[in-house]
DOLO-422035 format. One record per residue: x, y, z of N, C-alpha, C in turn. Coordinates in Angstrom, 3 decimals. Layout:
N
NULUM        n_x        n_y        n_z       ca_x       ca_y       ca_z        c_x        c_y        c_z
NULUM          X          Y          Z          X          Y          Z          X          Y          Z
...
***
This chain:
116
NULUM        n_x        n_y        n_z       ca_x       ca_y       ca_z        c_x        c_y        c_z
NULUM     24.185    -51.065     21.460     24.231    -49.826     20.962     24.556    -49.571     19.209
NULUM     23.901    -48.885     18.926     24.221    -49.197     17.337     24.990    -48.020     16.997
NULUM     26.108    -47.720     16.155     26.637    -46.549     15.987     26.227    -46.484     14.236
NULUM     26.117    -45.193     14.218     25.923    -45.115     12.816     26.897    -43.966     12.070
NULUM     27.744    -44.102     11.041     28.666    -42.982     10.449     28.625    -42.768      9.034
NULUM     28.046    -41.740      9.124     27.808    -41.002      7.470     28.708    -40.453      6.911
NULUM     28.623    -40.577      5.380     29.999    -40.062      4.908     28.866    -39.461      3.409
NULUM     29.843    -38.842      2.564     29.122    -38.471      1.101     28.655    -37.479      0.566
NULUM     28.341    -36.338      2.057     28.014    -35.278      1.940     28.638    -33.920      0.980
NULUM     28.209    -32.759      0.799     28.980    -32.180      0.241     28.382    -31.286     -0.925
NULUM     29.070    -30.376     -1.433     28.230    -29.100     -2.816     28.181    -29.720     -4.072
NULUM     27.008    -29.784     -4.281     26.722    -29.952     -5.828     25.998    -29.053     -6.743
NULUM     25.921    -29.053     -7.727     24.793    -28.379     -8.597     23.660    -29.192     -8.866
NULUM     23.091    -28.221     -9.112     21.164    -28.285     -9.328     21.664    -29.425    -10.592
NULUM     20.747    -30.903    -10.576     20.203    -31.564    -11.478     21.593    -33.009    -11.070
NULUM     22.444    -32.704    -10.856     23.617    -34.070    -10.209     23.153    -34.784     -9.633
NULUM     24.215    -35.412     -8.996     23.699    -36.834     -8.417     24.854    -36.866     -7.254
NULUM     24.426    -37.354     -6.372     25.386    -37.593     -4.871     25.247    -38.736     -4.207
NULUM     26.047    -39.405     -3.827     25.700    -40.714     -2.937     25.925    -40.790     -1.861
NULUM     25.300    -40.769     -0.657     25.619    -40.728      1.054     25.670    -42.229      1.178
NULUM     26.610    -42.337      2.318     26.859    -43.852      2.833     26.627    -43.964      4.126
NULUM     26.509    -44.930      4.900     26.084    -44.984      6.516     26.730    -45.996      6.909
NULUM     27.723    -45.935      7.383     28.297    -47.696      8.091     27.879    -47.842      9.113
NULUM     27.088    -48.875      9.607     26.235    -49.498     10.568     27.367    -50.344     11.413
NULUM     27.270    -50.025     12.713     28.299    -50.858     13.417     27.950    -52.252     13.757
NULUM     27.024    -52.632     13.488     26.503    -54.161     13.384     25.696    -54.467     12.145
NULUM     25.579    -56.079     12.273     25.093    -56.481     11.186     23.588    -55.819     10.685
NULUM     23.275    -55.231      9.597     21.975    -54.533      9.293     20.838    -55.790      9.315
NULUM     21.200    -56.862      8.833     20.055    -58.024      9.117     19.546    -58.079     10.553
NULUM     20.293    -57.434     11.500     19.571    -57.634     13.011     18.742    -56.354     13.132
NULUM     18.955    -55.481     12.610     18.217    -54.337     12.368     16.770    -54.531     12.058
NULUM     15.371    -53.774     12.697     14.374    -54.210     11.726     14.511    -53.223     10.489
NULUM     15.163    -51.686     10.749     15.049    -50.789      9.432     16.221    -50.002      9.385
NULUM     16.461    -49.466      8.210     17.677    -48.427      8.403     17.043    -47.535      7.190
NULUM     17.393    -46.370      7.562     16.603    -44.883      6.768     17.369    -43.696      6.675
NULUM     17.057    -42.793      5.890     17.986    -41.612      6.076     16.760    -40.510      6.131
NULUM     17.296    -39.568      7.065     16.319    -38.398      6.947     16.808    -37.046      6.698
NULUM     16.163    -35.766      6.545     17.039    -34.823      6.709     16.412    -33.720      7.558
NULUM     16.945    -32.713      7.677     16.697    -31.635      8.253     17.242    -30.401      7.653
NULUM     16.153    -29.196      7.481     16.637    -27.955      7.042     16.282    -26.874      8.096
NULUM     17.088    -25.796      8.232     16.684    -24.752      9.097     15.617    -24.562      9.248
NULUM     14.624    -24.439     10.425     13.649    -24.177     10.675     12.643    -24.981     10.773
NULUM     12.783    -26.421     10.437     11.653    -27.431     10.112     12.451    -28.683     10.818
NULUM     11.340    -29.787     11.040     11.544    -30.848     11.904     12.320    -31.560     10.693
NULUM     13.002    -32.402     11.203     13.679    -33.861     10.728     12.691    -34.525      9.916
NULUM     12.891    -34.534      8.660     11.878    -35.572      8.035     12.628    -36.792      7.390
NULUM     11.318    -37.484      7.093     11.882    -39.163      6.494     12.179    -39.032      5.193
NULUM     12.999    -39.030      4.431     13.675    -38.982      3.268     13.273    -40.605      2.637
NULUM     13.991    -41.364      3.057     13.989    -42.968      2.763     14.159    -43.972      3.414
NULUM     13.276    -45.179      3.362     13.908    -45.968      4.820     13.276    -47.386      4.262
NULUM     13.891    -48.540      4.580     14.554    -49.923      4.242     14.372    -50.666      5.390
NULUM     13.722    -51.763      5.288     13.138    -52.687      6.070     14.285    -53.561      5.837
NULUM     14.543    -54.884      7.088     15.156    -55.594      6.794     14.489    -56.775      6.042
NULUM     13.423    -56.507      5.548     12.726    -57.677      4.524     13.012    -57.113      3.017
NULUM     13.429    -55.576      3.283     13.743    -55.299      1.745     12.687    -54.424      1.111
NULUM     11.721    -53.986      2.100     10.422    -53.182      1.869     11.375    -51.585      2.191
NULUM     10.589    -50.815      0.922     11.476    -49.564      0.838     10.377    -48.596      0.930
NULUM     10.376    -47.370      1.465      9.538    -46.173      1.674     10.242    -44.882      1.083
NULUM      9.700    -43.746      0.444     10.209    -42.659      0.268      9.345    -41.716      0.605
NULUM      9.936    -40.281      1.006      9.034    -39.614      1.058      8.574    -39.086     -0.634
NULUM      7.375    -38.100     -0.909      7.036    -37.707     -1.729      7.905    -36.965     -2.705
NULUM      8.313    -36.375     -1.852      9.552    -34.864     -2.667     10.494    -35.687     -3.304
NULUM     10.919    -37.183     -3.017     12.058    -37.742     -3.636     11.987    -38.886     -4.606
NULUM     11.115    -39.468     -4.375     10.394    -40.373     -4.947     10.586    -40.245     -6.379
NULUM     11.298    -41.328     -7.181     11.811    -41.493     -8.473     12.938    -40.619     -8.610
NULUM     13.385    -40.155     -7.886     14.928    -39.504     -7.725     15.996    -40.011     -6.896
NULUM     15.402    -40.462     -5.802     16.439    -40.795     -4.752     16.337    -42.435     -4.973
NULUM     17.072    -43.165     -4.554     17.324    -44.734     -4.413     18.150    -45.042     -2.857
NULUM     17.132    -45.504     -2.170     18.106    -46.303     -1.331     18.329    -47.825     -1.295
NULUM     19.809    -48.031     -0.826     19.904    -49.513     -0.973     21.115    -50.017      0.060
NULUM     21.072    -51.204      0.091     22.019    -51.384      1.349     23.236    -52.774      0.777
NULUM     24.265    -52.775      1.547     24.837    -53.586      1.315     25.575    -54.394      2.645
NULUM     24.749    -55.651      2.353     24.648    -56.233      3.947     26.193    -56.903      4.331
NULUM     27.129    -57.364      3.407     28.184    -57.649      3.592     29.339    -56.553      3.988
NULUM     28.651    -55.349      3.495     29.735    -54.220      4.248     29.068    -53.649      5.317
NULUM     27.750    -53.974      5.891     26.818    -53.341      6.882     26.628    -51.649      6.509
NULUM     26.332    -51.379      5.287     26.560    -50.140      4.848     25.222    -49.746      4.231
NULUM     24.860    -48.973      4.208     23.165    -48.359      3.747     23.353    -47.431      3.114
NULUM     23.118    -47.105      1.642     23.266    -46.013      0.674     21.984    -45.092      0.247
NULUM     22.193    -44.037     -0.094     21.337    -43.165     -0.586     21.923    -41.958     -1.807
NULUM     21.443    -43.227     -2.986     21.644    -42.451     -4.699     20.451    -41.228     -4.504
NULUM     21.185    -39.941     -4.865     20.475    -39.179     -4.873     20.385    -38.160     -6.409
NULUM     19.807    -38.466     -7.705     19.981    -38.064     -8.607     18.690    -36.686     -8.862
NULUM     19.142    -36.194     -9.877     18.323    -35.115    -10.232     18.218    -33.999     -9.022
NULUM     19.505    -33.533     -8.669     19.277    -32.757     -7.332     18.547    -31.672     -7.526
NULUM     17.640    -31.213     -6.590     17.275    -29.534     -6.335     17.622    -28.909     -5.446
NULUM     17.784    -27.350     -5.660     18.166    -26.543     -4.203     17.634    -26.747     -3.138
NULUM     16.338    -26.961     -2.989     15.402    -27.678     -2.007     15.558    -28.856     -1.395
NULUM     16.798    -29.769     -1.476     16.840    -31.082     -1.084     18.335    -30.595     -0.379
NULUM     19.011    -29.291     -0.491     19.765    -28.965      0.673     19.753    -29.047      1.869
NULUM     20.132    -29.610      2.964     20.035    -30.259      4.313     21.087    -30.955      4.823
NULUM     20.627    -31.031      6.172     22.011    -32.046      6.769     20.684    -33.519      7.071
NULUM     21.864    -34.409      6.294     20.841    -35.988      6.178     21.785    -36.516      7.174
NULUM     20.741    -37.408      7.882     20.786    -38.224      8.896     20.462    -39.616      8.723
NULUM     21.851    -40.628      9.194     21.238    -41.846      8.787     20.634    -42.170     10.036
NULUM     19.404    -43.320     10.056     18.855    -43.961     11.412     18.426    -45.213     11.152
NULUM     18.604    -45.589     12.159     18.651    -47.261     12.221     17.467    -47.367     13.438
NULUM     16.793    -48.495     13.390     15.722    -49.168     14.352     15.901    -50.312     14.669
NULUM     16.392    -51.219     16.027     16.375    -52.450     16.125     15.185    -53.022     16.834
NULUM     15.554    -54.394     16.690     14.357    -55.237     16.807     13.511    -54.980     18.123
NULUM     14.208    -54.172     19.156     13.441    -53.918     20.369     12.701    -52.571     20.186
NULUM     13.274    -52.092     19.278     12.549    -50.300     18.876     13.048    -49.400     19.144
NULUM     14.490    -49.593     19.502     15.424    -48.597     19.747     15.785    -48.011     18.744
NULUM     15.785    -46.279     18.729     16.372    -45.674     17.552     17.456    -45.095     17.307
NULUM     18.264    -45.073     16.539     19.629    -44.579     16.488     19.719    -43.666     15.564
NULUM     20.612    -42.789     15.461     20.895    -41.814     14.812     22.724    -41.656     14.459
NULUM     22.623    -40.977     13.226     24.255    -40.643     12.787     24.351    -39.434     13.321
NULUM     25.692    -38.879     12.884     25.899    -37.436     13.320     25.313    -36.338     12.191
NULUM     25.059    -36.929     11.208     24.492    -36.139      9.693     25.844    -35.692      9.144
NULUM     25.393    -35.267      7.631     26.220    -34.993      6.507     25.478    -33.833      6.138
NULUM     26.073    -32.738      5.529     25.461    -31.532      4.609     25.545    -31.708      3.285
NULUM     24.563    -31.627      2.884     24.359    -31.637      1.415     23.810    -30.314      0.943
NULUM     24.696    -29.703      0.266     24.210    -28.299     -0.663     23.706    -28.213     -1.795
NULUM     22.994    -28.057     -2.405     22.699    -28.195     -3.622     22.293    -26.370     -4.465
NULUM     23.528    -26.357     -5.171     23.666    -24.600     -5.525     24.344    -24.811     -6.461
NULUM     24.367    -23.689     -7.482     25.198    -23.222     -8.689     26.125    -22.096     -8.302
***
């Protein structure tokens, strides 16, 4: 069972930056991929960014060029650097992991609010 614990959410002004962290309970190298999703009221959870164990990244069109996903294998931590934040980025952000057998795991979520 993979456990994921997010941190770093909060209230931030438009145009500012925020970094989310996700600590994984096992070696990131053993997982097929890790990533970040977000959910806003009335909408389904959507992919924000993901990174495979080979280092390939994928971003949603709405965040490409503003957000950066990265990982620190030594710390078993995945990061989401969010720059030039917009009010529409307001959401609950969830860390996600997929293991080698296709098992899918989720963190508890962290709230990000972009508002002046």
